[in-house]
TIFI-404865 format. One record per atom (N, C-alpha, C): x, z, y; atom name; residue in one letter. Coordinates in steps of 0.1 Angstrom, whole numbers, plus 5000, padded with zeros to 4 digits. Example, Ala and Ser with C-alpha at 12.3 -4.5 7.8 and 13.67 -1.06 7.14 Angstrom:
% TIFI-404865
<pt <5132,5078,4943>,'N','A'>
<pt <5123,5078,4955>,'CA','A'>
<pt <5132,5078,4967>,'C','A'>
<pt <5128,5071,4978>,'N','S'>
<pt <5137,5071,4989>,'CA','S'>
<pt <5129,5079,5000>,'C','S'>
***
This chain:
% TIFI-404865
<pt <4858,4688,5207>,'N','X'>
<pt <4845,4691,5198>,'CA','X'>
<pt <4843,4682,5186>,'C','X'>
<pt <4852,4670,5184>,'N','X'>
<pt <4850,4661,5174>,'CA','X'>
<pt <4856,4667,5159>,'C','X'>
<pt <4869,4676,5165>,'N','X'>
<pt <4875,4682,5154>,'CA','X'>
<pt <4867,4694,5152>,'C','X'>
<pt <4860,4702,5154>,'N','X'>
<pt <4850,4710,5150>,'CA','X'>
<pt <4840,4704,5141>,'C','X'>
<pt <4836,4693,5144>,'N','X'>
<pt <4824,4687,5135>,'CA','X'>
<pt <4831,4681,5123>,'C','X'>
<pt <4838,4674,5124>,'N','X'>
<pt <4847,4671,5114>,'CA','X'>
<pt <4851,4680,5103>,'C','X'>
<pt <4856,4691,5110>,'N','X'>
<pt <4859,4706,5099>,'CA','X'>
<pt <4848,4709,5091>,'C','X'>
<pt <4836,4707,5102>,'N','X'>
<pt <4824,4717,5093>,'CA','X'>
<pt <4821,4706,5081>,'C','X'>
<pt <4822,4693,5080>,'N','X'>
<pt <4821,4685,5067>,'CA','X'>
<pt <4832,4687,5057>,'C','X'>
<pt <4844,4696,5061>,'N','X'>
<pt <4855,4695,5050>,'CA','X'>
<pt <4851,4711,5044>,'C','X'>
<pt <4855,4706,5031>,'N','X'>
<pt <4857,4719,5020>,'CA','X'>
<pt <4867,4730,5025>,'C','X'>
<pt <4865,4742,5022>,'N','X'>
<pt <4877,4755,5021>,'CA','X'>
<pt <4888,4748,5018>,'C','X'>
<pt <4890,4742,5004>,'N','X'>
<pt <4901,4737,5001>,'CA','X'>
<pt <4909,4727,5010>,'C','X'>
<pt <4901,4719,5014>,'N','X'>
<pt <4905,4707,5024>,'CA','X'>
<pt <4910,4713,5039>,'C','X'>
<pt <4906,4723,5041>,'N','X'>
<pt <4908,4733,5052>,'CA','X'>
<pt <4923,4736,5053>,'C','X'>
<pt <4924,4744,5040>,'N','X'>
<pt <4936,4752,5037>,'CA','X'>
<pt <4946,4739,5034>,'C','X'>
<pt <4944,4731,5025>,'N','X'>
<pt <4954,4720,5026>,'CA','X'>
<pt <4955,4713,5042>,'C','X'>
<pt <4951,4712,5050>,'N','X'>
<pt <4952,4708,5063>,'CA','X'>
<pt <4960,4718,5071>,'C','X'>
<pt <4958,4732,5066>,'N','X'>
<pt <4966,4738,5070>,'CA','X'>
<pt <4979,4742,5069>,'C','X'>
<pt <4983,4738,5056>,'N','X'>
<pt <4995,4738,5051>,'CA','X'>
<pt <5001,4723,5058>,'C','X'>
<pt <4995,4715,5064>,'N','X'>
<pt <4999,4702,5070>,'CA','X'>
<pt <5002,4708,5083>,'C','X'>
<pt <4998,4719,5089>,'N','X'>
<pt <4998,4722,5104>,'CA','X'>
<pt <4987,4720,5113>,'C','X'>
<pt <4976,4717,5108>,'N','X'>
<pt <4963,4716,5115>,'CA','X'>
<pt <4957,4730,5120>,'C','X'>
<pt <4961,4732,5131>,'N','X'>
<pt <4953,4747,5138>,'CA','X'>
<pt <4939,4745,5139>,'C','X'>
<pt <4934,4735,5139>,'N','X'>
<pt <4917,4734,5137>,'CA','X'>
<pt <4912,4735,5125>,'C','X'>
<pt <4918,4735,5116>,'N','X'>
<pt <4915,4737,5101>,'CA','X'>
<pt <4913,4752,5099>,'C','X'>
<pt <4925,4759,5107>,'N','X'>
<pt <4925,4774,5105>,'CA','X'>
<pt <4916,4778,5114>,'C','X'>
<pt <4909,4774,5129>,'N','X'>
<pt <4898,4781,5132>,'CA','X'>
<pt <4890,4776,5123>,'C','X'>
<pt <4886,4768,5121>,'N','X'>
<pt <4873,4761,5109>,'CA','X'>
<pt <4873,4773,5100>,'C','X'>
<pt <4884,4776,5090>,'N','X'>
<pt <4883,4788,5081>,'CA','X'>
<pt <4879,4799,5086>,'C','X'>
<pt <4882,4804,5099>,'N','X'>
<pt <4880,4816,5107>,'CA','X'>
<pt <4864,4815,5109>,'C','X'>
<pt <4860,4805,5115>,'N','X'>
<pt <4848,4806,5117>,'CA','X'>
<pt <4836,4810,5107>,'C','X'>
<pt <4842,4802,5095>,'N','X'>
<pt <4834,4802,5084>,'CA','X'>
<pt <4836,4816,5075>,'C','X'>
<pt <4848,4823,5074>,'N','X'>
<pt <4849,4835,5066>,'CA','X'>
<pt <4855,4847,5074>,'C','X'>
<pt <4852,4843,5090>,'N','X'>
<pt <4857,4856,5097>,'CA','X'>
<pt <4851,4870,5098>,'C','X'>
<pt <4838,4866,5095>,'N','X'>
<pt <4830,4876,5095>,'CA','X'>
<pt <4830,4885,5083>,'C','X'>
<pt <4829,4878,5071>,'N','X'>
<pt <4830,4885,5062>,'CA','X'>
<pt <4843,4893,5058>,'C','X'>
<pt <4857,4889,5064>,'N','X'>
<pt <4869,4894,5066>,'CA','X'>
<pt <4870,4902,5074>,'C','X'>
<pt <4862,4903,5081>,'N','X'>
<pt <4862,4919,5090>,'CA','X'>
<pt <4856,4926,5086>,'C','X'>
<pt <4842,4924,5079>,'N','X'>
<pt <4835,4935,5073>,'CA','X'>
<pt <4841,4942,5063>,'C','X'>
<pt <4847,4935,5057>,'N','X'>
<pt <4858,4938,5044>,'CA','X'>
<pt <4870,4946,5048>,'C','X'>
<pt <4873,4944,5058>,'N','X'>
<pt <4887,4950,5063>,'CA','X'>
<pt <4878,4962,5072>,'C','X'>
<pt <4870,4963,5078>,'N','X'>
<pt <4862,4977,5080>,'CA','X'>
<pt <4860,4984,5071>,'C','X'>
<pt <4857,4980,5058>,'N','X'>
<pt <4853,4988,5050>,'CA','X'>
<pt <4867,4998,5044>,'C','X'>
<pt <4879,4988,5043>,'N','X'>
<pt <4888,4997,5037>,'CA','X'>
<pt <4892,5004,5049>,'C','X'>
<pt <4895,5000,5061>,'N','X'>
<pt <4903,5008,5068>,'CA','X'>
<pt <4895,5018,5080>,'C','X'>
<pt <4882,5016,5082>,'N','X'>
<pt <4871,5021,5089>,'CA','X'>
<pt <4870,5019,5103>,'C','X'>
<pt <4882,5017,5109>,'N','X'>
<pt <4884,5012,5124>,'CA','X'>
<pt <4882,5000,5126>,'C','X'>
<pt <4873,4995,5137>,'N','X'>
<pt <4869,4982,5141>,'CA','X'>
<pt <4886,4972,5146>,'C','X'>
<pt <4890,4984,5153>,'N','X'>
<pt <4906,4978,5160>,'CA','X'>
<pt <4914,4974,5148>,'C','X'>
<pt <4918,4988,5138>,'N','X'>
<pt <4924,4982,5127>,'CA','X'>
<pt <4920,4969,5117>,'C','X'>
<pt <4907,4968,5118>,'N','X'>
<pt <4902,4960,5110>,'CA','X'>
<pt <4907,4947,5117>,'C','X'>
<pt <4903,4944,5129>,'N','X'>
<pt <4907,4931,5135>,'CA','X'>
<pt <4921,4929,5133>,'C','X'>
<pt <4931,4936,5136>,'N','X'>
<pt <4945,4935,5135>,'CA','X'>
<pt <4946,4931,5119>,'C','X'>
<pt <4941,4936,5112>,'N','X'>
<pt <4943,4932,5096>,'CA','X'>
<pt <4939,4917,5094>,'C','X'>
<pt <4927,4914,5096>,'N','X'>
<pt <4926,4898,5097>,'CA','X'>
<pt <4929,4892,5102>,'C','X'>
<pt <4936,4893,5117>,'N','X'>
<pt <4950,4887,5124>,'CA','X'>
<pt <4958,4885,5115>,'C','X'>
<pt <4961,4894,5108>,'N','X'>
<pt <4977,4896,5100>,'CA','X'>
<pt <4973,4886,5090>,'C','X'>
<pt <4962,4887,5082>,'N','X'>
<pt <4957,4877,5071>,'CA','X'>
<pt <4957,4865,5072>,'C','X'>
<pt <4948,4861,5086>,'N','X'>
<pt <4949,4849,5088>,'CA','X'>
<pt <4967,4843,5093>,'C','X'>
<pt <4973,4851,5098>,'N','X'>
<pt <4987,4844,5100>,'CA','X'>
<pt <4995,4842,5088>,'C','X'>
<pt <4990,4852,5079>,'N','X'>
<pt <5000,4850,5063>,'CA','X'>
<pt <4994,4836,5058>,'C','X'>
<pt <4983,4834,5058>,'N','X'>
<pt <4974,4824,5050>,'CA','X'>
<pt <4981,4811,5058>,'C','X'>
<pt <4983,4812,5071>,'N','X'>
<pt <4986,4799,5078>,'CA','X'>
<pt <5001,4797,5074>,'C','X'>
<pt <5007,4806,5072>,'N','X'>
<pt <5024,4807,5067>,'CA','X'>
<pt <5023,4801,5052>,'C','X'>
<pt <5014,4805,5048>,'N','X'>
<pt <5016,4802,5030>,'CA','X'>
<pt <5002,4797,5026>,'C','X'>
<pt <4999,4787,5034>,'N','X'>
<pt <4988,4777,5029>,'CA','X'>
<pt <4992,4770,5018>,'C','X'>
<pt <5003,4767,5017>,'N','X'>
<pt <5008,4756,5005>,'CA','X'>
<pt <5009,4767,4994>,'C','X'>
<pt <5005,4778,4996>,'N','X'>
<pt <5005,4788,4979>,'CA','X'>
<pt <4991,4785,4975>,'C','X'>
<pt <4982,4779,4983>,'N','X'>
<pt <4966,4782,4977>,'CA','X'>
<pt <4966,4773,4967>,'C','X'>
<pt <4958,4775,4956>,'N','X'>
<pt <4956,4773,4943>,'CA','X'>
<pt <4940,4767,4942>,'C','X'>
<pt <4935,4759,4944>,'N','X'>
<pt <4920,4756,4941>,'CA','X'>
<pt <4915,4759,4930>,'C','X'>
<pt <4925,4755,4921>,'N','X'>
<pt <4920,4759,4904>,'CA','X'>
<pt <4919,4773,4900>,'C','X'>
<pt <4926,4781,4908>,'N','X'>
<pt <4924,4798,4906>,'CA','X'>
<pt <4914,4806,4913>,'C','X'>
<pt <4910,4799,4921>,'N','X'>
<pt <4896,4803,4933>,'CA','X'>
<pt <4890,4800,4944>,'C','X'>
<pt <4884,4804,4952>,'N','X'>
<pt <4879,4797,4965>,'CA','X'>
<pt <4889,4801,4973>,'C','X'>
<pt <4890,4795,4985>,'N','X'>
<pt <4896,4800,4997>,'CA','X'>
<pt <4890,4812,5002>,'C','X'>
<pt <4881,4814,4999>,'N','X'>
<pt <4874,4828,5004>,'CA','X'>
<pt <4879,4835,4997>,'C','X'>
<pt <4880,4836,4984>,'N','X'>
<pt <4884,4847,4974>,'CA','X'>
<pt <4900,4848,4977>,'C','X'>
<pt <4909,4834,4979>,'N','X'>
<pt <4922,4840,4984>,'CA','X'>
<pt <4924,4845,4996>,'C','X'>
<pt <4912,4842,5006>,'N','X'>
<pt <4917,4852,5018>,'CA','X'>
<pt <4911,4869,5017>,'C','X'>
<pt <4901,4869,5009>,'N','X'>
<pt <4900,4882,5004>,'CA','X'>
<pt <4910,4890,4995>,'C','X'>
<pt <4916,4886,4987>,'N','X'>
<pt <4927,4890,4977>,'CA','X'>
<pt <4936,4895,4987>,'C','X'>
<pt <4939,4884,4998>,'N','X'>
<pt <4953,4887,5007>,'CA','X'>
<pt <4949,4898,5015>,'C','X'>
<pt <4934,4898,5024>,'N','X'>
<pt <4931,4913,5026>,'CA','X'>
<pt <4933,4925,5022>,'C','X'>
<pt <4927,4925,5006>,'N','X'>
<pt <4926,4937,5001>,'CA','X'>
<pt <4942,4940,4999>,'C','X'>
<pt <4951,4932,4994>,'N','X'>
<pt <4963,4937,4996>,'CA','X'>
<pt <4971,4941,5007>,'C','X'>
<pt <4969,4936,5019>,'N','X'>
<pt <4975,4939,5028>,'CA','X'>
<pt <4964,4956,5034>,'C','X'>
<pt <4952,4955,5033>,'N','X'>
<pt <4950,4969,5033>,'CA','X'>
<pt <4953,4980,5025>,'C','X'>
<pt <4955,4977,5014>,'N','X'>
<pt <4961,4988,5005>,'CA','X'>
<pt <4975,4992,5010>,'C','X'>
<pt <4984,4980,5012>,'N','X'>
<pt <4996,4982,5020>,'CA','X'>
<pt <4996,4992,5033>,'C','X'>
<pt <4985,4990,5043>,'N','X'>
<pt <4982,4996,5054>,'CA','X'>
<pt <4981,5014,5050>,'C','X'>
<pt <4969,5013,5039>,'N','X'>
<pt <4967,5024,5035>,'CA','X'>
<pt <4980,5035,5031>,'C','X'>
<pt <4984,5030,5020>,'N','X'>
<pt <4995,5034,5014>,'CA','X'>
<pt <5006,5040,5026>,'C','X'>
<pt <5010,5031,5037>,'N','X'>
<pt <5017,5037,5047>,'CA','X'>
<pt <5012,5047,5056>,'C','X'>
<pt <5000,5046,5056>,'N','X'>
<pt <4995,5057,5064>,'CA','X'>
<pt <4996,5069,5055>,'C','X'>
<pt <4993,5067,5045>,'N','X'>
<pt <4994,5082,5032>,'CA','X'>
<pt <5008,5086,5033>,'C','X'>
<pt <5016,5077,5037>,'N','X'>
<pt <5031,5081,5034>,'CA','X'>
<pt <5033,5095,5045>,'C','X'>
<pt <5032,5097,5055>,'N','X'>
<pt <5031,5106,5061>,'CA','X'>
<pt <5024,5121,5056>,'C','X'>
<pt <5016,5120,5051>,'N','X'>
<pt <5007,5127,5044>,'CA','X'>
<pt <5011,5131,5031>,'C','X'>
<pt <5020,5143,5028>,'N','X'>
<pt <5026,5146,5017>,'CA','X'>
<pt <5018,5151,5007>,'C','X'>
<pt <5016,5145,4992>,'N','X'>
<pt <5007,5155,4984>,'CA','X'>
<pt <5014,5165,4978>,'C','X'>
<pt <5027,5164,4977>,'N','X'>
<pt <5037,5173,4970>,'CA','X'>
<pt <5034,5184,4981>,'C','X'>
<pt <5034,5190,4994>,'N','X'>
<pt <5029,5198,5004>,'CA','X'>
<pt <5017,5204,5001>,'C','X'>
<pt <5006,5196,4997>,'N','X'>
<pt <4993,5203,4995>,'CA','X'>
<pt <4998,5209,4978>,'C','X'>
<pt <5001,5200,4968>,'N','X'>
<pt <5006,5207,4956>,'CA','X'>
<pt <5015,5224,4956>,'C','X'>
<pt <5022,5219,4967>,'N','X'>
<pt <5031,5231,4967>,'CA','X'>
<pt <5025,5244,4973>,'C','X'>
<pt <5013,5242,4982>,'N','X'>
<pt <5006,5254,4986>,'CA','X'>
<pt <4995,5257,4980>,'C','X'>
<pt <4990,5248,4973>,'N','X'>
<pt <4977,5254,4961>,'CA','X'>
<pt <4981,5257,4948>,'C','X'>
<pt <4977,5269,4942>,'N','X'>
<pt <4979,5270,4929>,'CA','X'>
<pt <4970,5266,4920>,'C','X'>
<pt <4975,5260,4907>,'N','X'>
<pt <4968,5255,4900>,'CA','X'>
<pt <4955,5267,4893>,'C','X'>
<pt <4941,5264,4890>,'N','X'>
<pt <4933,5268,4888>,'CA','X'>
<pt <4937,5275,4877>,'C','X'>
<pt <4942,5271,4865>,'N','X'>
<pt <4947,5281,4854>,'CA','X'>
<pt <4958,5288,4857>,'C','X'>
<pt <4965,5286,4866>,'N','X'>
<pt <4977,5295,4869>,'CA','X'>
<pt <4972,5308,4873>,'C','X'>
<pt <4962,5308,4878>,'N','X'>
<pt <4954,5323,4886>,'CA','X'>
<pt <4956,5335,4878>,'C','X'>
<pt <4950,5332,4865>,'N','X'>
<pt <4952,5342,4852>,'CA','X'>
<pt <4961,5344,4846>,'C','X'>
<pt <4974,5334,4847>,'N','X'>
<pt <4985,5337,4841>,'CA','X'>
<pt <4998,5339,4846>,'C','X'>
<pt <5002,5352,4845>,'N','X'>
<pt <5015,5354,4853>,'CA','X'>
<pt <5029,5344,4849>,'C','X'>
<pt <5029,5343,4837>,'N','X'>
<pt <5040,5332,4834>,'CA','X'>
<pt <5036,5318,4841>,'C','X'>
<pt <5026,5315,4840>,'N','X'>
<pt <5022,5302,4848>,'CA','X'>
<pt <5026,5304,4860>,'C','X'>
<pt <5019,5314,4866>,'N','X'>
<pt <5021,5313,4886>,'CA','X'>
<pt <5037,5315,4885>,'C','X'>
<pt <5045,5320,4878>,'N','X'>
<pt <5061,5322,4880>,'CA','X'>
<pt <5066,5306,4880>,'C','X'>
<pt <5062,5300,4869>,'N','X'>
<pt <5065,5286,4867>,'CA','X'>
<pt <5065,5276,4880>,'C','X'>
<pt <5050,5278,4886>,'N','X'>
<pt <5048,5269,4895>,'CA','X'>
<pt <5053,5274,4907>,'C','X'>
<pt <5052,5286,4911>,'N','X'>
<pt <5062,5291,4920>,'CA','X'>
<pt <5080,5288,4919>,'C','X'>
<pt <5083,5284,4909>,'N','X'>
<pt <5098,5277,4907>,'CA','X'>
<pt <5094,5264,4912>,'C','X'>
<pt <5087,5261,4906>,'N','X'>
<pt <5088,5245,4908>,'CA','X'>
<pt <5083,5239,4924>,'C','X'>
<pt <5076,5250,4931>,'N','X'>
<pt <5073,5247,4943>,'CA','X'>
<pt <5087,5253,4951>,'C','X'>
<pt <5094,5260,4948>,'N','X'>
<pt <5112,5265,4954>,'CA','X'>
<pt <5118,5252,4953>,'C','X'>
<pt <5118,5245,4940>,'N','X'>
<pt <5126,5234,4938>,'CA','X'>
<pt <5123,5221,4945>,'C','X'>
<pt <5110,5217,4945>,'N','X'>
<pt <5105,5206,4951>,'CA','X'>
<pt <5109,5213,4970>,'C','X'>
<pt <5108,5223,4975>,'N','X'>
<pt <5106,5224,4990>,'CA','X'>
<pt <5124,5223,4994>,'C','X'>
<pt <5133,5228,4983>,'N','X'>
<pt <5146,5226,4989>,'CA','X'>
<pt <5152,5210,4987>,'C','X'>
<pt <5144,5204,4982>,'N','X'>
<pt <5148,5188,4981>,'CA','X'>
<pt <5149,5182,4996>,'C','X'>
<pt <5156,5175,5001>,'N','X'>
<pt <5155,5165,5012>,'CA','X'>
<pt <5144,5160,5015>,'C','X'>
<pt <5138,5158,5025>,'N','X'>
<pt <5123,5150,5026>,'CA','X'>
<pt <5124,5139,5022>,'C','X'>
<pt <5135,5131,5021>,'N','X'>
<pt <5133,5117,5020>,'CA','X'>
<pt <5132,5115,5001>,'C','X'>
<pt <5138,5126,4997>,'N','X'>
<pt <5140,5126,4982>,'CA','X'>
<pt <5123,5132,4976>,'C','X'>
<pt <5117,5140,4987>,'N','X'>
<pt <5106,5145,4981>,'CA','X'>
<pt <5095,5133,4984>,'C','X'>
<pt <5095,5128,4994>,'N','X'>
<pt <5085,5115,4996>,'CA','X'>
<pt <5086,5106,4985>,'C','X'>
<pt <5096,5101,4982>,'N','X'>
<pt <5102,5091,4971>,'CA','X'>
<pt <5093,5099,4959>,'C','X'>
<pt <5097,5111,4954>,'N','X'>
<pt <5088,5114,4941>,'CA','X'>
<pt <5073,5114,4947>,'C','X'>
<pt <5069,5119,4957>,'N','X'>
<pt <5053,5121,4962>,'CA','X'>
<pt <5047,5106,4958>,'C','X'>
<pt <5053,5098,4962>,'N','X'>
<pt <5048,5083,4962>,'CA','X'>
<pt <5048,5081,4945>,'C','X'>
<pt <5059,5078,4940>,'N','X'>
<pt <5060,5076,4926>,'CA','X'>
<pt <5051,5084,4917>,'C','X'>
<pt <5050,5096,4919>,'N','X'>
<pt <5045,5105,4907>,'CA','X'>
<pt <5030,5111,4909>,'C','X'>
<pt <5025,5110,4923>,'N','X'>
<pt <5013,5115,4929>,'CA','X'>
<pt <5007,5099,4935>,'C','X'>
<pt <5013,5093,4942>,'N','X'>
<pt <5009,5083,4947>,'CA','X'>
<pt <5008,5070,4936>,'C','X'>
<pt <5012,5068,4929>,'N','X'>
<pt <5009,5060,4916>,'CA','X'>
<pt <5020,5045,4919>,'C','X'>
<pt <5031,5045,4931>,'N','X'>
<pt <5037,5034,4937>,'CA','X'>
<pt <5047,5031,4924>,'C','X'>
<pt <5049,5019,4923>,'N','X'>
<pt <5062,5015,4916>,'CA','X'>
<pt <5073,5015,4925>,'C','X'>
<pt <5084,5016,4919>,'N','X'>
<pt <5098,5016,4927>,'CA','X'>
<pt <5098,5006,4939>,'C','X'>
<pt <5095,4993,4938>,'N','X'>
<pt <5093,4981,4945>,'CA','X'>
<pt <5081,4985,4956>,'C','X'>
<pt <5071,4991,4949>,'N','X'>
<pt <5060,4994,4967>,'CA','X'>
<pt <5068,5002,4971>,'C','X'>
<pt <5075,5015,4966>,'N','X'>
<pt <5080,5024,4976>,'CA','X'>
<pt <5092,5016,4983>,'C','X'>
<pt <5098,5011,4981>,'N','X'>
<pt <5110,5004,4989>,'CA','X'>
<pt <5100,4996,5001>,'C','X'>
<pt <5091,4990,4997>,'N','X'>
<pt <5085,4980,5007>,'CA','X'>
<pt <5075,4992,5015>,'C','X'>
<pt <5073,5000,5012>,'N','X'>
<pt <5064,5013,5021>,'CA','X'>
<pt <5069,5021,5027>,'C','X'>
<pt <5085,5026,5026>,'N','X'>
<pt <5092,5032,5032>,'CA','X'>
<pt <5102,5022,5040>,'C','X'>
<pt <5101,5011,5036>,'N','X'>
<pt <5111,4998,5044>,'CA','X'>
<pt <5127,5003,5041>,'C','X'>
<pt <5130,5005,5028>,'N','X'>
<pt <5144,5008,5023>,'CA','X'>
<pt <5146,4999,5010>,'C','X'>
<pt <5159,4997,5010>,'N','X'>
<pt <5159,4990,4995>,'CA','X'>
<pt <5156,4993,4984>,'C','X'>
<pt <5155,4986,4976>,'N','X'>
<pt <5150,4990,4960>,'CA','X'>
<pt <5159,5002,4955>,'C','X'>
<pt <5177,4998,4957>,'N','X'>
<pt <5185,5004,4950>,'CA','X'>
<pt <5184,5019,4957>,'C','X'>
<pt <5179,5023,4971>,'N','X'>
<pt <5180,5036,4974>,'CA','X'>
<pt <5169,5042,4970>,'C','X'>
<pt <5157,5034,4967>,'N','X'>
<pt <5144,5042,4962>,'CA','X'>
<pt <5153,5049,4946>,'C','X'>
<pt <5156,5041,4938>,'N','X'>
<pt <5159,5043,4927>,'CA','X'>
<pt <5170,5051,4927>,'C','X'>
<pt <5181,5057,4935>,'N','X'>
<pt <5188,5062,4937>,'CA','X'>
<pt <5184,5077,4941>,'C','X'>
<pt <5174,5076,4952>,'N','X'>
<pt <5167,5092,4956>,'CA','X'>
<pt <5162,5096,4946>,'C','X'>
<pt <5152,5088,4934>,'N','X'>
<pt <5145,5094,4928>,'CA','X'>
<pt <5152,5101,4917>,'C','X'>
<pt <5166,5094,4913>,'N','X'>
<pt <5175,5099,4904>,'CA','X'>
<pt <5179,5109,4906>,'C','X'>
<pt <5184,5113,4918>,'N','X'>
<pt <5191,5122,4927>,'CA','X'>
<pt <5180,5134,4927>,'C','X'>
<pt <5169,5132,4932>,'N','X'>
<pt <5158,5142,4933>,'CA','X'>
<pt <5155,5148,4919>,'C','X'>
<pt <5151,5142,4907>,'N','X'>
<pt <5151,5145,4895>,'CA','X'>
<pt <5159,5154,4893>,'C','X'>
<pt <5171,5149,4892>,'N','X'>
<pt <5184,5158,4888>,'CA','X'>
<pt <5185,5170,4896>,'C','X'>
<pt <5182,5173,4909>,'N','X'>
<pt <5183,5184,4914>,'CA','X'>
<pt <5172,5193,4910>,'C','X'>
<pt <5159,5187,4909>,'N','X'>
<pt <5148,5194,4901>,'CA','X'>
<pt <5154,5197,4888>,'C','X'>
<pt <5157,5191,4882>,'N','X'>
<pt <5164,5196,4866>,'CA','X'>
<pt <5171,5207,4867>,'C','X'>
<pt <5182,5205,4876>,'N','X'>
<pt <5193,5216,4877>,'CA','X'>
<pt <5185,5229,4881>,'C','X'>
<pt <5179,5228,4893>,'N','X'>
<pt <5171,5239,4899>,'CA','X'>
<pt <5161,5247,4888>,'C','X'>
<pt <5158,5243,4881>,'N','X'>
<pt <5148,5247,4872>,'CA','X'>
<pt <5154,5251,4860>,'C','X'>
<pt <5164,5245,4857>,'N','X'>
<pt <5173,5256,4844>,'CA','X'>
<pt <5178,5261,4850>,'C','X'>
<pt <5184,5264,4862>,'N','X'>
<pt <5190,5277,4866>,'CA','X'>
<pt <5183,5286,4866>,'C','X'>
<pt <5167,5282,4874>,'N','X'>
<pt <5159,5295,4874>,'CA','X'>
<pt <5155,5298,4859>,'C','X'>
<pt <5153,5290,4854>,'N','X'>
<pt <5150,5293,4838>,'CA','X'>
<pt <5162,5303,4832>,'C','X'>
<pt <5174,5302,4834>,'N','X'>
<pt <5185,5311,4832>,'CA','X'>
<pt <5185,5323,4835>,'C','X'>
<pt <5182,5327,4847>,'N','X'>
<pt <5181,5337,4858>,'CA','X'>
<pt <5172,5346,4849>,'C','X'>
<pt <5159,5340,4842>,'N','X'>
<pt <5149,5351,4842>,'CA','X'>
<pt <5153,5360,4827>,'C','X'>
***
């Protein structure tokens, strides 16, 4: 119990430095101070209490492993933890959305202005056919890049594939789309 009393007197920065030195009580004290805030933020991001608890656990584990990266001159320990939490929450949300392709929604929903313009309806139909003809892995990369706004590195992390694979799939998909759309244009 004496360790907990001592940790109550220590600043957050001191606790993080102690964590970097392997002090597990420092991690427990930091959780006691900021666990409620972290859980509330995680619930706001993810919606699910169970997912929020998992996220906070992962963030604290990451903080334990990377305690030596904490720089008190850049912000408080609480901010450091919340930034890590936000980053991990966004990673999880991106992974969750990976299965829900915006391209499929785009392919089935006509653009509002296309409804009255036969030329645009025809062009949209060509694009939908060209996208549907792509392999799912290529469609997914385009979806994450162009509709999800992710960088190539973020796509690689989200899909758990090498960066080079993301680049080659993107180039291949764009080339196939370009050829398919130019072939369609020539057939008109």
